[in-house]
VMD Tcl script that builds the backbone (N, CA, C; Angstrom):
set m [mol new atoms 366]
animate dup $m
set s [atomselect $m all]
$s set {name element resname resid chain x y z} {
  {N N MET 1 A 58.571 -77.670 29.362}
  {CA C MET 1 A 59.961 -77.331 29.184}
  {C C MET 1 A 60.580 -78.453 28.325}
  {N N THR 2 A 61.400 -78.146 27.248}
  {CA C THR 2 A 61.681 -79.098 26.254}
  {C C THR 2 A 62.986 -80.129 26.641}
  {N N PRO 3 A 63.408 -80.843 25.943}
  {CA C PRO 3 A 62.597 -81.663 25.123}
  {C C PRO 3 A 61.173 -82.392 25.616}
  {N N ALA 4 A 60.240 -82.334 24.829}
  {CA C ALA 4 A 58.982 -82.874 25.374}
  {C C ALA 4 A 59.009 -84.475 25.562}
  {N N GLY 5 A 58.800 -85.221 26.611}
  {CA C GLY 5 A 58.661 -86.537 26.778}
  {C C GLY 5 A 60.262 -86.932 27.347}
  {N N SER 6 A 61.093 -86.074 27.732}
  {CA C SER 6 A 62.258 -86.295 28.355}
  {C C SER 6 A 62.201 -86.304 29.792}
  {N N LEU 7 A 63.351 -86.554 30.349}
  {CA C LEU 7 A 63.491 -86.378 31.785}
  {C C LEU 7 A 63.784 -85.075 32.230}
  {N N ARG 8 A 64.135 -84.220 31.584}
  {CA C ARG 8 A 64.368 -82.715 32.226}
  {C C ARG 8 A 63.230 -82.101 32.611}
  {N N PRO 9 A 61.994 -82.165 32.366}
  {CA C PRO 9 A 61.116 -81.548 33.122}
  {C C PRO 9 A 61.011 -81.968 34.289}
  {N N TRP 10 A 61.196 -83.417 34.629}
  {CA C TRP 10 A 60.986 -83.997 35.782}
  {C C TRP 10 A 62.279 -83.559 36.741}
  {N N THR 11 A 63.649 -83.376 36.109}
  {CA C THR 11 A 64.710 -83.131 36.714}
  {C C THR 11 A 64.432 -81.516 37.317}
  {N N PHE 12 A 63.918 -80.684 36.494}
  {CA C PHE 12 A 63.978 -79.349 37.059}
  {C C PHE 12 A 62.693 -79.024 38.161}
  {N N VAL 13 A 61.541 -79.971 37.795}
  {CA C VAL 13 A 60.365 -79.836 38.780}
  {C C VAL 13 A 61.027 -80.479 40.187}
  {N N THR 14 A 61.870 -81.538 40.113}
  {CA C THR 14 A 62.243 -81.899 41.434}
  {C C THR 14 A 63.416 -81.271 42.134}
  {N N LEU 15 A 64.049 -80.902 41.172}
  {CA C LEU 15 A 65.315 -80.037 41.634}
  {C C LEU 15 A 64.512 -78.607 42.437}
  {N N ASN 16 A 63.587 -77.884 41.795}
  {CA C ASN 16 A 63.217 -76.807 42.340}
  {C C ASN 16 A 62.270 -77.192 43.554}
  {N N GLY 17 A 61.527 -78.157 43.634}
  {CA C GLY 17 A 60.921 -78.778 45.175}
  {C C GLY 17 A 61.938 -78.831 46.060}
  {N N LEU 18 A 63.049 -79.442 45.818}
  {CA C LEU 18 A 64.018 -79.813 46.748}
  {C C LEU 18 A 64.724 -78.406 47.300}
  {N N LEU 19 A 65.203 -77.314 46.404}
  {CA C LEU 19 A 65.536 -76.401 46.627}
  {C C LEU 19 A 64.688 -75.377 47.576}
  {N N TYR 20 A 63.331 -75.460 47.183}
  {CA C TYR 20 A 62.448 -74.562 47.925}
  {C C TYR 20 A 62.133 -75.476 49.332}
  {N N CYS 21 A 62.082 -76.679 49.487}
  {CA C CYS 21 A 61.726 -77.317 50.585}
  {C C CYS 21 A 62.699 -77.408 51.781}
  {N N THR 22 A 64.044 -77.429 51.264}
  {CA C THR 22 A 65.135 -77.778 52.081}
  {C C THR 22 A 65.892 -76.635 52.244}
  {N N GLY 23 A 65.902 -75.629 51.462}
  {CA C GLY 23 A 66.746 -74.364 51.497}
  {C C GLY 23 A 68.250 -74.525 51.308}
  {N N ILE 24 A 68.754 -75.472 50.569}
  {CA C ILE 24 A 70.080 -75.735 50.202}
  {C C ILE 24 A 70.104 -74.852 49.195}
  {N N ARG 25 A 71.395 -74.648 48.626}
  {CA C ARG 25 A 71.823 -73.926 47.635}
  {C C ARG 25 A 71.816 -74.561 46.303}
  {N N VAL 26 A 71.606 -73.867 45.162}
  {CA C VAL 26 A 71.775 -74.745 43.841}
  {C C VAL 26 A 73.075 -75.298 43.606}
  {N N SER 27 A 74.188 -75.077 44.067}
  {CA C SER 27 A 75.584 -75.653 43.799}
  {C C SER 27 A 75.622 -76.998 44.826}
  {N N GLU 28 A 74.935 -76.788 46.032}
  {CA C GLU 28 A 74.976 -77.958 46.794}
  {C C GLU 28 A 73.847 -78.906 46.401}
  {N N ALA 29 A 72.699 -78.613 45.748}
  {CA C ALA 29 A 71.884 -79.741 44.975}
  {C C ALA 29 A 72.609 -80.413 43.841}
  {N N LEU 30 A 73.698 -79.645 42.877}
  {CA C LEU 30 A 73.883 -80.123 41.954}
  {C C LEU 30 A 74.993 -81.180 42.423}
  {N N ALA 31 A 75.582 -80.832 43.543}
  {CA C ALA 31 A 76.789 -81.835 44.038}
  {C C ALA 31 A 76.219 -82.876 44.424}
  {N N LEU 32 A 74.880 -83.094 44.707}
  {CA C LEU 32 A 74.554 -84.211 45.595}
  {C C LEU 32 A 74.656 -85.547 44.392}
  {N N ARG 33 A 75.048 -86.655 45.191}
  {CA C ARG 33 A 75.020 -87.973 44.749}
  {C C ARG 33 A 74.098 -88.909 45.022}
  {N N ILE 34 A 73.512 -89.579 44.431}
  {CA C ILE 34 A 72.760 -90.961 44.923}
  {C C ILE 34 A 72.963 -91.347 46.283}
  {N N ALA 35 A 74.231 -91.573 46.432}
  {CA C ALA 35 A 74.847 -91.985 47.699}
  {C C ALA 35 A 74.390 -91.039 48.805}
  {N N ASN 36 A 74.346 -89.787 48.507}
  {CA C ASN 36 A 74.317 -88.790 49.735}
  {C C ASN 36 A 72.644 -88.938 50.399}
  {N N GLY 37 A 71.842 -89.769 49.939}
  {CA C GLY 37 A 70.674 -89.650 50.502}
  {C C GLY 37 A 70.136 -91.140 50.955}
  {N N ASP 38 A 69.510 -91.042 52.018}
  {CA C ASP 38 A 68.957 -92.382 52.610}
  {C C ASP 38 A 67.562 -92.019 52.458}
  {N N LEU 39 A 66.917 -92.294 51.518}
  {CA C LEU 39 A 65.184 -92.068 51.428}
  {C C LEU 39 A 64.592 -92.705 52.207}
  {N N ASP 40 A 64.885 -93.859 52.715}
  {CA C ASP 40 A 64.137 -94.574 53.708}
  {C C ASP 40 A 63.949 -93.966 54.785}
  {N N ASP 41 A 65.101 -93.443 55.449}
  {CA C ASP 41 A 65.143 -92.661 56.610}
  {C C ASP 41 A 64.674 -91.226 56.593}
  {N N GLY 42 A 64.766 -90.779 55.135}
  {CA C GLY 42 A 64.470 -89.393 54.952}
  {C C GLY 42 A 65.481 -88.371 55.271}
  {N N LEU 43 A 66.678 -88.861 55.242}
  {CA C LEU 43 A 67.942 -87.799 55.355}
  {C C LEU 43 A 68.835 -87.638 53.955}
  {N N LEU 44 A 69.123 -86.538 54.174}
  {CA C LEU 44 A 70.154 -86.132 52.916}
  {C C LEU 44 A 71.378 -85.494 53.416}
  {N N ILE 45 A 72.478 -86.057 52.916}
  {CA C ILE 45 A 73.887 -85.479 53.427}
  {C C ILE 45 A 74.186 -84.593 52.192}
  {N N ILE 46 A 74.533 -83.305 52.809}
  {CA C ILE 46 A 74.970 -82.234 51.669}
  {C C ILE 46 A 76.442 -82.251 51.636}
  {N N ARG 47 A 76.851 -82.682 50.675}
  {CA C ARG 47 A 78.548 -82.479 50.572}
  {C C ARG 47 A 78.851 -81.236 50.008}
  {N N HIS 48 A 80.239 -80.810 50.201}
  {CA C HIS 48 A 80.592 -79.288 49.647}
  {C C HIS 48 A 79.778 -78.375 49.941}
  {N N ALA 49 A 79.250 -78.355 51.218}
  {CA C ALA 49 A 78.213 -77.218 51.535}
  {C C ALA 49 A 79.330 -76.015 52.223}
  {N N LYS 50 A 78.915 -74.959 52.276}
  {CA C LYS 50 A 79.389 -73.706 52.588}
  {C C LYS 50 A 80.429 -73.936 54.064}
  {N N PHE 51 A 81.550 -73.555 53.884}
  {CA C PHE 51 A 82.425 -73.625 55.140}
  {C C PHE 51 A 82.927 -75.054 55.283}
  {N N HIS 52 A 83.054 -75.840 54.336}
  {CA C HIS 52 A 83.589 -77.275 54.085}
  {C C HIS 52 A 82.873 -78.175 55.069}
  {N N LYS 53 A 81.499 -77.813 55.314}
  {CA C LYS 53 A 80.733 -78.820 56.203}
  {C C LYS 53 A 79.585 -79.864 55.537}
  {N N SER 54 A 79.426 -80.910 55.920}
  {CA C SER 54 A 78.620 -81.797 55.464}
  {C C SER 54 A 77.179 -81.885 56.519}
  {N N PRO 55 A 76.433 -80.994 56.386}
  {CA C PRO 55 A 75.065 -81.039 57.102}
  {C C PRO 55 A 74.499 -82.111 56.491}
  {N N ALA 56 A 73.532 -82.752 57.519}
  {CA C ALA 56 A 72.397 -83.604 57.157}
  {C C ALA 56 A 71.164 -82.769 57.379}
  {N N VAL 57 A 70.091 -82.987 56.227}
  {CA C VAL 57 A 69.345 -82.424 56.010}
  {C C VAL 57 A 67.869 -83.385 56.117}
  {N N GLN 58 A 66.914 -83.293 57.369}
  {CA C GLN 58 A 65.860 -84.322 57.454}
  {C C GLN 58 A 64.901 -83.831 56.229}
  {N N LEU 59 A 64.274 -84.670 55.562}
  {CA C LEU 59 A 63.484 -84.508 54.394}
  {C C LEU 59 A 62.058 -84.836 54.939}
  {N N HIS 60 A 61.071 -83.930 54.513}
  {CA C HIS 60 A 59.805 -83.813 54.455}
  {C C HIS 60 A 59.064 -85.272 53.831}
  {N N PRO 61 A 58.398 -85.833 54.408}
  {CA C PRO 61 A 57.929 -87.167 53.660}
  {C C PRO 61 A 57.451 -86.896 52.277}
  {N N GLY 62 A 56.958 -85.597 51.681}
  {CA C GLY 62 A 56.450 -85.314 50.556}
  {C C GLY 62 A 57.434 -85.358 49.832}
  {N N VAL 63 A 58.660 -84.611 50.021}
  {CA C VAL 63 A 60.140 -84.273 49.344}
  {C C VAL 63 A 60.584 -85.598 48.982}
  {N N ARG 64 A 60.554 -86.800 50.210}
  {CA C ARG 64 A 61.077 -87.957 50.274}
  {C C ARG 64 A 60.339 -88.657 48.981}
  {N N GLU 65 A 59.168 -88.559 48.970}
  {CA C GLU 65 A 58.076 -89.359 47.829}
  {C C GLU 65 A 58.602 -88.781 46.385}
  {N N GLN 66 A 58.742 -87.643 46.357}
  {CA C GLN 66 A 59.276 -86.965 45.095}
  {C C GLN 66 A 60.541 -87.420 44.550}
  {N N LEU 67 A 61.381 -87.364 45.520}
  {CA C LEU 67 A 62.899 -87.999 45.075}
  {C C LEU 67 A 62.698 -89.212 44.845}
  {N N THR 68 A 61.996 -89.961 45.304}
  {CA C THR 68 A 61.644 -91.550 44.934}
  {C C THR 68 A 61.041 -91.499 43.638}
  {N N ALA 69 A 59.972 -90.811 43.419}
  {CA C ALA 69 A 59.481 -90.779 42.049}
  {C C ALA 69 A 60.502 -90.466 41.120}
  {N N TYR 70 A 61.191 -89.632 41.225}
  {CA C TYR 70 A 62.327 -88.886 40.307}
  {C C TYR 70 A 63.441 -90.106 40.045}
  {N N ALA 71 A 63.818 -90.882 41.155}
  {CA C ALA 71 A 64.738 -92.001 40.923}
  {C C ALA 71 A 64.075 -92.986 39.879}
  {N N GLU 72 A 62.723 -93.108 40.224}
  {CA C GLU 72 A 61.920 -94.305 39.533}
  {C C GLU 72 A 61.966 -93.727 37.902}
  {N N ARG 73 A 61.666 -92.367 37.801}
  {CA C ARG 73 A 61.595 -91.721 36.366}
  {C C ARG 73 A 62.986 -92.014 35.664}
  {N N ARG 74 A 63.934 -91.790 36.430}
  {CA C ARG 74 A 65.415 -92.025 35.711}
  {C C ARG 74 A 65.470 -93.578 35.324}
  {N N ARG 75 A 65.119 -94.334 36.184}
  {CA C ARG 75 A 65.204 -95.940 35.737}
  {C C ARG 75 A 64.371 -96.185 34.235}
  {N N GLN 76 A 63.205 -95.482 34.328}
  {CA C GLN 76 A 62.201 -95.605 33.076}
  {C C GLN 76 A 63.082 -95.123 31.877}
  {N N TYR 77 A 63.668 -94.147 31.786}
  {CA C TYR 77 A 64.558 -93.313 31.069}
  {C C TYR 77 A 65.968 -94.093 30.645}
  {N N ARG 78 A 66.099 -95.190 31.657}
  {CA C ARG 78 A 67.413 -95.955 31.515}
  {C C ARG 78 A 68.553 -94.976 31.751}
  {N N HIS 79 A 68.460 -94.069 32.814}
  {CA C HIS 79 A 69.567 -93.356 33.306}
  {C C HIS 79 A 70.136 -94.347 34.689}
  {N N ARG 80 A 71.468 -94.697 34.211}
  {CA C ARG 80 A 71.758 -95.473 35.740}
  {C C ARG 80 A 71.709 -94.616 36.813}
  {N N LEU 81 A 71.552 -95.580 37.966}
  {CA C LEU 81 A 71.493 -94.858 39.351}
  {C C LEU 81 A 72.492 -95.538 40.216}
  {N N GLY 82 A 74.054 -95.428 39.671}
  {CA C GLY 82 A 75.105 -95.833 40.602}
  {C C GLY 82 A 75.291 -94.771 41.520}
  {N N SER 83 A 75.703 -95.375 42.768}
  {CA C SER 83 A 76.093 -94.664 43.882}
  {C C SER 83 A 76.920 -93.482 43.781}
  {N N ARG 84 A 77.586 -93.480 42.779}
  {CA C ARG 84 A 78.521 -92.282 42.476}
  {C C ARG 84 A 78.088 -91.185 41.489}
  {N N GLY 85 A 77.018 -91.549 40.852}
  {CA C GLY 85 A 76.619 -90.818 40.022}
  {C C GLY 85 A 75.432 -89.624 40.629}
  {N N GLY 86 A 75.736 -88.734 39.686}
  {CA C GLY 86 A 74.936 -87.361 40.115}
  {C C GLY 86 A 73.463 -87.480 40.416}
  {N N LEU 87 A 72.877 -86.739 41.314}
  {CA C LEU 87 A 71.545 -87.147 41.201}
  {C C LEU 87 A 70.667 -86.492 40.189}
  {N N PHE 88 A 70.987 -85.150 39.829}
  {CA C PHE 88 A 70.345 -84.730 38.874}
  {C C PHE 88 A 71.112 -84.475 37.513}
  {N N VAL 89 A 70.502 -85.231 36.429}
  {CA C VAL 89 A 71.443 -85.178 35.230}
  {C C VAL 89 A 70.448 -84.584 34.264}
  {N N ASN 90 A 71.183 -84.162 33.126}
  {CA C ASN 90 A 70.423 -83.779 32.075}
  {C C ASN 90 A 70.058 -84.933 30.968}
  {N N GLU 91 A 69.677 -84.504 29.832}
  {CA C GLU 91 A 69.187 -85.644 28.663}
  {C C GLU 91 A 70.466 -86.076 28.191}
  {N N TRP 92 A 71.514 -85.838 28.346}
  {CA C TRP 92 A 72.630 -86.725 27.909}
  {C C TRP 92 A 73.457 -87.339 29.055}
  {N N ARG 93 A 72.571 -87.486 30.158}
  {CA C ARG 93 A 73.188 -88.593 31.261}
  {C C ARG 93 A 74.367 -87.760 31.732}
  {N N ARG 94 A 74.549 -86.308 31.771}
  {CA C ARG 94 A 75.606 -85.952 32.548}
  {C C ARG 94 A 74.958 -85.116 33.760}
  {N N PRO 95 A 75.851 -84.903 34.557}
  {CA C PRO 95 A 75.186 -83.868 35.919}
  {C C PRO 95 A 74.847 -82.342 35.192}
  {N N CYS 96 A 73.743 -82.029 35.813}
  {CA C CYS 96 A 73.121 -80.598 35.285}
  {C C CYS 96 A 74.237 -79.663 35.506}
  {N N SER 97 A 74.298 -78.502 34.957}
  {CA C SER 97 A 75.373 -77.461 35.046}
  {C C SER 97 A 74.590 -76.163 35.840}
  {N N TYR 98 A 75.448 -75.718 36.389}
  {CA C TYR 98 A 74.995 -74.533 37.081}
  {C C TYR 98 A 74.368 -73.487 36.385}
  {N N PRO 99 A 75.032 -73.110 35.288}
  {CA C PRO 99 A 74.392 -72.049 34.581}
  {C C PRO 99 A 73.028 -72.465 33.856}
  {N N VAL 100 A 73.084 -73.402 33.463}
  {CA C VAL 100 A 71.748 -74.028 32.795}
  {C C VAL 100 A 70.679 -74.041 33.774}
  {N N VAL 101 A 70.732 -74.464 34.956}
  {CA C VAL 101 A 69.880 -74.537 35.897}
  {C C VAL 101 A 69.469 -73.076 36.345}
  {N N VAL 102 A 70.535 -72.120 36.739}
  {CA C VAL 102 A 70.138 -70.784 37.219}
  {C C VAL 102 A 69.224 -70.072 35.997}
  {N N ALA 103 A 69.429 -70.462 34.829}
  {CA C ALA 103 A 68.840 -69.863 33.806}
  {C C ALA 103 A 67.389 -70.246 33.714}
  {N N ALA 104 A 67.260 -71.581 33.937}
  {CA C ALA 104 A 65.608 -72.270 33.757}
  {C C ALA 104 A 65.072 -71.919 34.928}
  {N N CYS 105 A 65.542 -71.728 36.156}
  {CA C CYS 105 A 64.760 -71.691 37.443}
  {C C CYS 105 A 64.367 -70.290 37.520}
  {N N PRO 106 A 63.377 -69.981 38.355}
  {CA C PRO 106 A 63.203 -68.585 38.442}
  {C C PRO 106 A 64.021 -68.070 39.496}
  {N N ALA 107 A 64.049 -66.577 39.304}
  {CA C ALA 107 A 64.880 -65.797 39.952}
  {C C ALA 107 A 64.789 -65.929 41.524}
  {N N ARG 108 A 66.181 -66.209 42.297}
  {CA C ARG 108 A 66.272 -66.602 43.742}
  {C C ARG 108 A 66.980 -65.281 44.214}
  {N N GLY 109 A 66.785 -64.976 45.341}
  {CA C GLY 109 A 67.331 -63.946 45.992}
  {C C GLY 109 A 66.532 -63.763 47.360}
  {N N PRO 110 A 66.875 -62.606 48.141}
  {CA C PRO 110 A 66.285 -62.349 49.318}
  {C C PRO 110 A 64.630 -62.073 49.090}
  {N N SER 111 A 64.265 -61.771 48.114}
  {CA C SER 111 A 62.911 -61.704 47.848}
  {C C SER 111 A 62.201 -63.071 47.426}
  {N N GLY 112 A 63.076 -63.948 47.356}
  {CA C GLY 112 A 62.529 -65.122 46.937}
  {C C GLY 112 A 61.739 -65.200 45.473}
  {N N GLY 113 A 62.285 -64.430 44.613}
  {CA C GLY 113 A 62.187 -64.130 43.340}
  {C C GLY 113 A 61.008 -63.213 43.009}
  {N N ALA 114 A 60.355 -62.681 44.288}
  {CA C ALA 114 A 59.397 -61.787 43.928}
  {C C ALA 114 A 59.909 -60.404 43.552}
  {N N ARG 115 A 59.209 -59.624 42.543}
  {CA C ARG 115 A 59.955 -58.064 42.549}
  {C C ARG 115 A 59.368 -57.299 43.199}
  {N N PRO 116 A 59.880 -56.339 43.855}
  {CA C PRO 116 A 59.223 -55.402 44.556}
  {C C PRO 116 A 58.463 -54.462 43.686}
  {N N SER 117 A 57.062 -54.175 44.123}
  {CA C SER 117 A 56.201 -53.329 43.450}
  {C C SER 117 A 56.793 -51.972 43.403}
  {N N ARG 118 A 56.540 -51.296 42.463}
  {CA C ARG 118 A 57.085 -49.604 42.136}
  {C C ARG 118 A 55.982 -48.950 42.642}
  {N N ALA 119 A 56.505 -48.162 43.474}
  {CA C ALA 119 A 55.522 -47.082 44.050}
  {C C ALA 119 A 54.855 -46.122 43.040}
  {N N PRO 120 A 53.583 -45.809 43.407}
  {CA C PRO 120 A 53.181 -44.829 42.289}
  {C C PRO 120 A 53.766 -43.672 42.478}
  {N N PRO 121 A 53.475 -42.837 41.367}
  {CA C PRO 121 A 54.211 -41.542 41.196}
  {C C PRO 121 A 53.307 -40.720 42.052}
  {N N ALA 122 A 54.145 -39.794 43.018}
  {CA C ALA 122 A 53.418 -38.579 43.646}
  {C C ALA 122 A 52.904 -37.605 42.996}
}
mol reanalyze $m
mol bondsrecalc $m
mol representation Tube
mol addrep $m
C-alpha cells in the first residue's frame, strides 16, 4: 500500500484487524477517538453506534497489542495522540474517510468478502 514508508499501511492493517476481530462497523471504527479506548483494561467504547448506543467491546489481548503498536507508530510518524483526535488517520493527519477505507478494504458483506462459486453448467 502506498505511499511506502508512511503510516498508511499500518493504519489499514490495524483497522482491518480491528474490524475483523470485534465485528464493529467501518463507520464506528472511523468514529473512534483515542479517548474511547482503555488499552490497559482492553476495553473500547464505541460512540455513534447503531440506534444511538455506546456499547463497550472487550478487546482480545492480541488486538490490544496491535492497537498499542499502532499508537506507537503514530508517535514515530509524529502524529499527535490527543484524546480528542481520531484513532485512524491518513497521511495528512486527518481522520480517514469512509469512501477511501471502503475502497481500500476487501469487500465486506454477508459472505465476509468471499464470492460464491458458480455452479458448473449442466
